[in-house]
N, C-alpha and C positions, 0 to 999 in steps of 0.2 A: 519529425522538424516538430519543433512545440510553436504556436505558436495564442498570444496574448490579447483578449477581444475585447476590452473596456464597453465601446459603448452597450456591450450587448448583455455588462455584472449581472442587469435585474433577467431577465432571460432565463440567463443560466444557468441562473443560484436555483431558477424553480428547479432545476435537474441534483438540486439536494438543498430538500425543502429543509431538513433534519437533520444532525449528526447524527449514525447512527452506527460510529468508531466496532468493530468485532474482533473480540480477541480468537484468536486460529490458538483452537488451544489442543488442535497434532503437528502444531510446526517445526518440530525433530523428533516426527516422527516419517518416516520414506521409503516409501514404499519402488524397487527394480525391479527389474521386468528381467525371468534370468532363464534359459534354456536346460538347466542340465544343475546339479548340488559337489555337480566336481568340487576339489578346493580350490583351483587355479579358477574357474568363473567363478566362486562363493568370492573368493578375492579381487575379481577384477567391480563384482557389488555390488560391495562395501564400500569401493573405490569410487566407484561410480555416486553410490548412493553418497557417501562427502560431499563433491561435486555439487548434487541438486542440493543439500541441503543452506550449502552455503552460497547460491546462488539463492535458496533462500531469506535466506540472510543479510544478505550483502547488494542486493538489485546488483551486480555486475558479472558480467564474463569475465570478462581480468580479476575479478576475485580470482577464479579459478586456479591460475599462475602466479598468482603470487610465491614466492621463491621464498615465501618463510611457512608456504603450505608443506614444502616439499619431503619432508619427511611423515608429516600425517598426512600424508596423501599417500603414502609408503607403506604404514599402518595405521587406519583409521583402526579399528580395537582404544585404543587406545582413551579417545571419545565417544562409544558405547557400551551402553551398560545392560541393550540384548538386542537379540535378530532370530530371525524362525522363517522358516519355511509357507507360504500359504500359497497353494496353487502348485504356482509354476513364475510367483511372485517371492519375492529377497522381502521380507518386508523389515526394517533395523529401527530400530530406541538410538538415538542420541541422546546422550546428559548438557541437557542444559545448563550444565554449570562451566563444566572443561571443559564441552565446548563454543561458549564463549570466549572465554576463554585464547581459548588458542589463537579465537582470529584475532581475538585484539594486543596480542603478542606479535601478533604477523603485523598491526599494525592499519587491520582493517576494521568501518566503522561496523556495526551495526543497528540492522534496523530490529523494530521490537511487534514481539507480537500482535499493537492492538493497532490493526491495520482497518482504511478505507473498507467498508462494503461496497460493496459492484450490481450495479444490473446488471442482466447482456441478458439484449434483444439479439439475440445468434440469429439470424436468416441465410436459408439456406434458397437461391438461386436456379434451377436446371429451368431445362424445354418445355419440357412436362412440367412442373408444378412446383410452385415454391411454397417453401415447410418453416415457421416460425418454432423452435427449440424449448419446448419445457420441458421441468422436471420431468414428465410423465414419460420422458421420451427414449428408447436408445442414443438419441444424438445430442439430446441435455446432460446421459449418466455421462458421455466420454465428456463435453466440457467443464463438471463437477469433475470428474479422475483428476482435467489436467492441472483448474483449479488447487485442486491441491495439493498436487506433485508438487508446480509452483506459488503457492503460500497465498493465497489469497481468498478470500472468501465470497465465493459467484452466488447469485440468488437469478434464478430462472426467472421466467415473467410465467404466468398461468394459462397463461393460451385463449384464454374466455373469444367468444364475438365482435368483441366492442375492438378491442388490443386484435384479431386475425386484418381487423377493419383500419387500424389503423399503422400500426409495424406492415408498409412496403419496401422495397427494394430503394424511390423515390423518397419512403419520410429522412428509412435512415443516410440516407449521404444527406440532407441540408446541414446548411451551417450553423442553423440554429434552430433547431427538429422542435417547436413548442409544442408537438400534439404527442410528440418522444415524450416529453419532458410533465406533459400534467398525468397523463398515462404509465409514468415513471415513482409519482410523486405515491400510487398505494402503499407500495414497498417497503417506503424510509428505511433505504441508502444514500449513502456521499459523495457515490459515483454515476457512473452509466457506462456504458461500452455500450457500440452497437456496434456488429459482427457483418459482410459480405459475404459468401461464399462461396463459389459454386466451383462443378467439375472442367475439367480442364483435358488435351490429348492426354499430354504426361503431368497431368499430375492436380495436385485440386493449391483451388486461389482463396483468402477472404484479403478482405481490403478493414480493417476497424478504426472505431472512432470513440475514443474516451476523454468527459468532463469530467473534471472532480472541480466545482469551486467557478472559478474566470479562468479558467488555464483550456485548453482544446487541443490532445492531441491527435494521430492518424498514423497510421501503418498497413506498411501491407505484409504480407508471411505466404510463404509455399509446404504444398507439404506432402508424400507420395497419398497419404486416406485421412482418412474426417480424423483421425485418434491424432494421430502427430501433426499433424492444421491445428488444431485448439491446440496442442501445448506449447509450437510456436507462438504465436497472438497471445497465451495467458503468460508465458517468457520474454515479450516483446512489453507486453506493459508495464506487468513488475520492474523491467527497463527502467520506465518511464517514469515511476509512481517511487519508487526505493527516496532518485536526486531529493525529492519533498522533504523523507525525513531522517537521511540518511546524510548525516555532516563529513566530509572528511575530519581525517585524521591531527588535532591541530588546532582546527575551531572551532574546540567546544573554548568553551569558559567559565566563565561564573558565572553567574544572575541571576537577580528579584524579581522576581514572580508571583505579582499582586492580583487577588483575586477578586471583587467585589459580586455578594450577593447567591456565596453561595451556605447552603444545607446542610443536613448529615447523607441521606444518599449527591447530593452533592461534590461533596467530601470526597467521599467513595470514590466517584466516576475520575474525583483531579486525580486521583493516588495513582490510579493501576494508569493512564496518558501517564504518569509524569516520572515512570518505574526507572522508562532506560534513559529519563535524564540525574540518579541516582539522586530521586529530590529528596528535599528535607521542610518539615515544618517548621518553622522558627515561631513563629506567632501566627494565633488565631482572634479576632476582634470582629467579636459580632461573624456579622457576613461577609469577614472581611478575612483572606488568607493572604500568608504570606509564606515562600516556598524563598530557600535556596536547592541553584538546578547548577546543574556543568552541558548546558549544551552552546546555538548558533545561534542568535537571536530568531532568524529567519523555519529555521529548524524547531522551531519550537512555534513560531506563530503553529508552521504546517499542523502539531498535532494540539495543537489546541483550536483548531479548524474543526476537527471532527469533533467539539464537544460541544458546537456553536458556539462556544463562543464569541467575545467582542476584542477588537483593542480599543483601551482606554485612550484620551487625545492625549497629547506626553502632557507635566503638573508645567507652569508656565516658571521658567528661571525671576526671581523676587532679585530687582536691582538693591544696590546697598548702594545706600547714601553720599552721595560727592562732596565733595568739598566744593569752598565756594570758587563758580565760575568756569568746572569740573561740570559733564557730563554724568551720571548714574553709571557706575559699574557693574555689568548682569554679571553675574555668574555665570559661569559649566554646567551645562543642563547635566547629570550623571547618566549614561547610558545603558551603564548595565542596569536598569529595572527595568521591569517591561509590565503594563496597567492591567487588563482586561476584567470585562464584567457579563454576565448573565442573563 
């Protein structure tokens, strides 16, 4: 479920003090476990790899069953540039251009490679002891692999004494976790993920909470082992994040975007963020840049939030001169222009 807590907007903003959107460089590379190198196993693994990539690019489990992908799923090699075996896995490199084109022909909209960076507070509860996962632990490596599999840029905490004292099962369950927000500042991420896991008789379970801007998402997951549980949690997180950045087919339209306060470095950052929207720079006037983009207003706002831009108030419409005895006529304000500033 999705909940928006307007009264806590200022506190939740601490969970993302600056925007540090990260480009997922290995977005089109998929690793699938295999039990052997027989042709049948390889063929099945290539199809699974395609399904994994479709989930990464759309954030939708239903997209895998899109009828427009039926032929591609029978022969994924038409969008694969190379593949090879590494230990007990098949490493598949998809061609970004042909893959994107195939998915768009099927009517699917895609989530670009620029994604919110996430700090993950992953806390294992047990009767004997509790454990905060860090980069140096085996459990932390499982989480990082699951994040790569689902196309999410995840960071794990250092796990120093201060964090060990702050991060508890109680603090991770808080609706507005002030201490966790403060601890997250050092990692310069866009989103904060809190995960509580525990072992049960039939396997493992997790409850998770994700904060991004002024929104709070929650969910539960279960699996047979820690690796499967990490994958289930991060797949669910991906499904919740994607709708903020992926627009449904037909919802995109031509928009004008004006950005104040740009310099050379910020121009490069904008070019990167606006790449999914076929952006064209149409005017540069000092620190003001004007682009034409193809997107929905909501999608564009979500993407620009990753660069910590703020939307400017709409320009007031001017009243046209009125005839004697008549009220001034206010021209309708254009709705295809969005203005932002740093």
